[in-house]
DOKOLTOR-736693 format. One record per residue (C-alpha): residue in one letter; x, y, z. Coordinates in steps of 0.25 Angstrom, whole numbers, plus 2048, in hexadecimal, padded with zeros to 3 digits. Example, Ala and Ser with C-alpha at 12.3 -4.5 7.8 and 13.67 -1.06 7.14 Angstrom:
a8317EE81F
s8377FC81D
// end
This chain:
m866E706BD
s858E6D6B8
t85DE626AF
c864E5B6BA
i858E5B6C4
g84FE576B9
t857E4B6B6
v858E466C4
t849E486C6
a846E406B9
g84EE356BF
l846E356CC
l839E356C5
a83EE296BB
t841E206C7
g833E246CD
a839E2C6D8
a834E3A6DC
l83AE466D6
a846E4B6DE
a84CE586D9
p857E5E6E1
e855E696EA
a85CE726F3
h85CE74702
k860E8070A
g86CE81713
g877E8A716
q884E8A71D
g87EE8572B
s872E8E729
d864E8C72D
i85FE8B71E
a857E7F71C
m85FE75712
g85DE6870C
a861E5F701
y859E576F6
l85EE496F9
d853E406F3
y844E426F1
g83FE386FB
p843E30708
s851E2F703
g853E3E703
i84DE3F711
a856E34716
r863E3B711
i860E48718
p866E44726
s873E3F71E
l874E4C717
s873E53724
r87EE4B72B
w887E4E71F
l885E5D721
g889E5B72F
g87BE5B735
k875E6672C
e866E6672E
i85FE62721
r852E6A722
v84DE69714
g847E5D70D
h845E5E6FE
t83EE556F4
y836E556E7
l829E506E3
p82AE476D6
g824E4F6CA
d821E436C0
r812E426C4
w808E4A6CC
a807E406D7
g815E436DB
i812E526DB
e806E506E4
g810E4A6EE
n80CE3B6ED
v81AE366F0
g81EE2F6FD
f82BE366FF
l823E43703
e81FE3C710
d82EE3A714
w831E48711
a826E4D71A
e82AE44725
w838E4A724
r833E58724
q82AE56730
a836E51738
k83BE5F73B
d834E6C73B
d83FE74734
r840E6B728
m83BE6F71A
f835E6670F
v837E6B701
l830E646F6
n831E676E7
v824E666E0
p822E656D0
l818E6D6C9
q815E636BE
e815E546BC
r820E4E6B2
n828E586B8
e836E536B2
e830E4E6A4
r835E5969B
v827E5D698
p828E6868D
d825E7768F
r818E77688
q812E6B690
v818E7269D
a810E7E699
r803E77699
l806E706A6
i809E7E6AC
r7FCE846A7
a7F4E786AD
g7FBE7A6BA
a7F7E896BA
e7E9E856B8
g7E8E7C6C4
a7E9E6E6BE
y7F4E696C8
d7EFE706D5
h7EAE636DB
h7F7E5C6DA
f7FEE676E2
r7F3E676EC
k7F5E586EE
l803E5B6F1
a801E656FB
e7F7E5C702
r801E51703
l80CE5A709
v802E5F713
e7FEE51717
l80CE4D718
g80FE58722
v818E6071A
p80FE6C716
d81BE76717
t822E6F70B
v82AE79702
i825E766F4
v82FE796E9
l825E796DE
g828E786CF
w837E7A6D2
e841E7F6C7
m835E846BF
n83EE8D6B7
g846E816B1
t843E776A5
t843E6A6AC
y836E686B3
t827E686AE
h823E726B8
r82CE7D6B2
c827E8B6B1
a82DE906A3
p822E8A69A
d817E936A0
p81CE9C6AC
e80FEA36AF
n807E966B0
w812E906B7
k811E9A6C2
a802E996C2
y804E8A6C4
w80DE8B6D0
r803E946D7
r7F8E8A6D5
v801E7F6DB
v804E886E7
k7F6E8C6E9
a7F1E7D6E9
m7FCE786F3
r7F9E846FC
s7EAE806FC
v7EDE74704
p7EAE76713
g7F6E7571C
q801E78712
e80CE81715
f814E7F708
r81FE88703
f821E896F4
d82FE8B6EE
f831E916E0
a83FE8B6DC
p844E8D6CE
n852E8A6C8
r85DE946CA
g85EE9C6BD
k855E9F6B1
d854E916AB
a848E906A2
i841E9C6A8
g844EA76B3
w83EEA16BF
t838EAE6C4
e82EEAD6B8
c829EA06BF
y827EA66CD
p818EA46D0
g817EAF6DB
d81AEB26EA
d80DEAD6EF
v810E9E6EA
v81EE9E6ED
d825E9D6FB
i834E9A6F7
v83CE9E6EB
g846E926E9
m851E8F6DF
d857E836DA
s866E866D7
y871E7C6D2
d87FE7E6CE
q87CE7F6BF
d87AE896B4
p876E946B3
g882E9A6BA
r890E956BA
s893E996C8
f88BE9B6D5
d88BEAA6D3
d885EA86C6
q87AEA06CC
v877EAB6D6
s877EB76CC
q871EB16BF
p862EB46BB
y858EAC6C4
g864EA86CC
l867EA76DB
q867EB56DE
q85AEB86D6
h854EAD6DD
v857EB36EB
d853EC16E7
f846EBC6E1
a842EB46ED
k845EC16F6
a83DECA6ED
h831EC06EE
g832EBE6FD
k836EB06FC
g840EA6702
i849E9F6F9
s84EE906F8
y857E876F1
p84FE7A6EF
e85AE746E6
w869E776E4
g876E706E2
l881E6C6D8
f87FE696CA
r886E6C6BD
r893E706C3
g896E646CB
d89CE656D9
n89CE746DB
p89FE786EA
e89FE876E6
y891E866E2
v88DE7E6EF
r894E896F7
r88EE956F0
m880E8F6F0
l881E8C6FF
k885E9A702
w87AEA06F9
i870E97701
e876E9C70F
q875EAB70A
h867EAB705
r860EA270F
p856E99707
i84BE9370E
y851E8570B
h85BE7F701
t85DE706FC
i869E6B6F4
t866E606EA
d86FE556EF
y870E4B6E4
c87BE4A6D9
p87FE536D2
h879E5E6DB
g87CE586E9
v887E5A6F4
w884E4E6FD
q87EE426F5
c886E466E9
k894E426EB
t899E496DE
n899E576E4
p8A3E556F0
q8A8E646F0
s89AE6A6F0
s896E606FB
k8A1E65704
v89DE73702
f88EE70705
r892E68711
d89BE72717
a891E7D715
l885E7771B
a88AE6E726
p889E75733
d896E7B739
r89DE70741
p8A4E7674D
g8B3E7574D
p8BBE6F759
v8B9E77765
t8C6E7C76C
p8C4E7E77A
t8C8E8B780
p8D1E8A78C
v8CAE8F798
i8D3E977A1
p8CDE977AF
t8CBEA57B5
p8D1EA67C3
v8C7EA77CD
i8CAEB27D7
p8C2EB07E3
t8BAEBC7E8
p8BCEBF7F7
v8B0EBD7FE
v8ADEC8808
p8A4EC3813
t898ECC815
p896ED0823
v88AECA828
v882ED5830
p878ECE838
t86AED4836
p864ED9844
v859ED1848
v84EEDA84C
p844ED2855
t836ED3851
p82EED785D
q824ECD861
i817ED3862
p80EECA86A
t801EC6864
p7F6ECA86C
q7EEEBE872
v7E0EC186F
p7D8EB7878
t7CEEB0871
p7C1EB3878
q7BBEA787F
i7ACEA687B
p7A6E9D886
k79DE93880
p78FE94885
e78BE8988E
v77FE84888
p777E7D894
t774E6F891
p766E6C896
s766E628A1
p762E5589D
v759E548A9
v74CE5D8A6
p743E5D8B2
s735E5B8AE
p72DE668B5
a724E618BF
v716E618BA
p70CE5F8C5
a702E558BF
p6F4E558C4
v6F3E4A8CF
s6EEE3E8C8
p6E9E348D3
s6ECE268D0
p6E0E1F8CB
a6E1E158D6
a6E2E1F8E2
p6E3E2E8DE
s6EAE368E8
p6E6E458E9
a6F1E4E8E4
v6F5E598EE
p6FDE648E7
s708E6B8EE
p704E798F3
e706E848E9
a708E798DE
p70BE808D1
a702E7E8C5
p707E738BB
v710E798B1
s712E728A4
p720E748A0
a724E77891
p726E6988A
v735E6688A
e738E5D87E
p740E52883
g74DE4D87C
p74EE41874
a74CE3487C
v748E3B889
p73FE33891
s732E3A895
p732E3E8A4
a72AE358AD
v71DE3B8B3
p71EE3A8C2
s711E358C9
p70AE408D0
e70DE418DF
v704E478E9
p70CE518F1
a70AE51900
p700E5B906
v707E6790C
s701E6A91A
p704E7991B
a6FCE7C90E
p6EFE7590D
v6EBE738FF
e6DEE708F9
t6DDE628F5
p6DAE618E7
v6D0E578E2
p6D7E4C8DB
v6D3E4A8CD
p6D5E3D8C8
s6DCE3D8BA
p6E2E2F8B7
a6E9E338AA
v6EDE418AA
p6FAE438A2
v705E4B8A9
p70AE5689F
s718E5289B
p720E5888F
e71FE4F884
s71DE4288E
p71BE36885
a70FE2E889
p711E21891
s714E16888
a718E07889
s726E0B885
p730E09890
s737E1688B
t72BE1F88F
k727E1889C
p727E238A7
s730E208B3
p72CE268C0
k73AE288C4
p743E298B8
s752E288BA
p75AE358B8
k75EE368AA
p762E428A1
s754E4289C
p74AE4C8A3
v746E478B1
a739E4A8B7
p73AE4E8C5
k731E468CF
p728E4F8D7
d72CE4F8E6
p723E4C8F1
a71BE588F6
p724E618FE
t724E6090D
a71DE6B913
p726E7491C
l723E7492A
p71CE8192F
p726E8B935
p724E8D944
v71EE9A949
n727EA5949
s731E9D942
k73CEA493A
q73BE9B92E
w72FE9B925
c72EE9191A
m724E9190E
p722E84906
l726E868F7
n721E7D8EB
f729E7F8DE
g724E738D7
e729E658D8
w736E668CF
l73BE738D5
s738E6F8E3
k740E638E1
l74CE6B8DB
i74CE758E7
g748E6C8F1
a741E768FA
q733E758FE
s731E82906
l737E90907
c73BE94916
v73FEA291A
k746EA5927
f743EB292E
d74BEB893A
w740EBB944
g749EBE94F
k746EC9959
d752ED0954
s74EED0946
g745EDC948
f739ED4943
w730ECC94C
p722ECB948
f71EEC1952
// end
């Protein structure tokens, strides 16, 4: 197997193409095991995936598998354009898996002798190549595929590749550990490292190259239909064979994989394909990919028709056969007699109407606020008799004339004209009551006290009018002429009259000038003074 793969790889490198070693994808008879096929290392391989899926009846190809070229360190660092195409394919669906085989040495298929291989292994164990793998890790994270499965230094127990283990197993394990440590140091990485030897012992038992559980995530195996082992049972039971591989992984708590598998030395062998697919279904690897180019393949290689049929029948989803409709016999429907339920009327109990007591709202009388009469009579203030300068007349006061009373000043409302001051009039003398005539005192300019009366001015609004027209403004009453003295009653008259003087304004209101009392002096009255 190693010889075949080496020849194919050398051809790719000779033409300037990237290394495209075959690999195996996981599948199973209609199972959910992730499977794929190595179809080509670059965009052509990606373009063929949908066609393979259709050939398998719509089987989903979940694993994309390719190889980095191992001729120079630049290729191992990931400086190849096809990585971008694979990264885009991987990101298209969350359940897809990208598997990448990574060489551990440059000039990986140049048949470097063991002595020189040993020196290269020791240099790697000392850290001479760490920076190459750190660059690769950064490239994969940058492309958005930080969860790539890295098949590092595959088939290390053989004799084909420069990255083989047999020339110095201990330093080879130390070198693996340094590479894993360098790649895991890159922020954002989620890589899984797959340790995948050849089936069988080959140049060295592959367990002697196992670097440790802390730097291995998956234990894989490449297994083709070739020696050692003439039959599939031999491949299972031989030392370092399929069974030991499964047992070793289980003992170390690791999942298994089959990155490469397919036909080889024995041509079209449908029995091998059938048994290998059953083995995969039984042991449930994380993934498997078949190497699908001649002589290994079953789809692109037309020289293996029988094996192709077995592969296709086993992996194609089950196609449902023709559906024979079951005759439907209608069940007779027996109508259920409907017994009418008697309707019992619900007695209507009248709800007693309880009259709501009418609570009379107390009527609170609004207090009558008396509006002051706009006519405010000015109190009659008898002024001292001021004789006219031309001919002063003596003022004869009425009998029992009250003393002048100065009323409290009343503030007039706005725009109320001042009351006119009447000219003093001399009351006529009353004969029944002789009064001492006062000596007139001439006072030509004695002001009459009037509440807040403005001084006479030339303004027409303040001219006093002797007889103002009745208006809402206060009206000063004009003093009436002296009351007429009542006639003296006759002797022995039954009516006596007494003159009264209540002042000028009150006398005008009540209109009476004297008080008369009538007595019954008849002889029959019991009183007869005269």
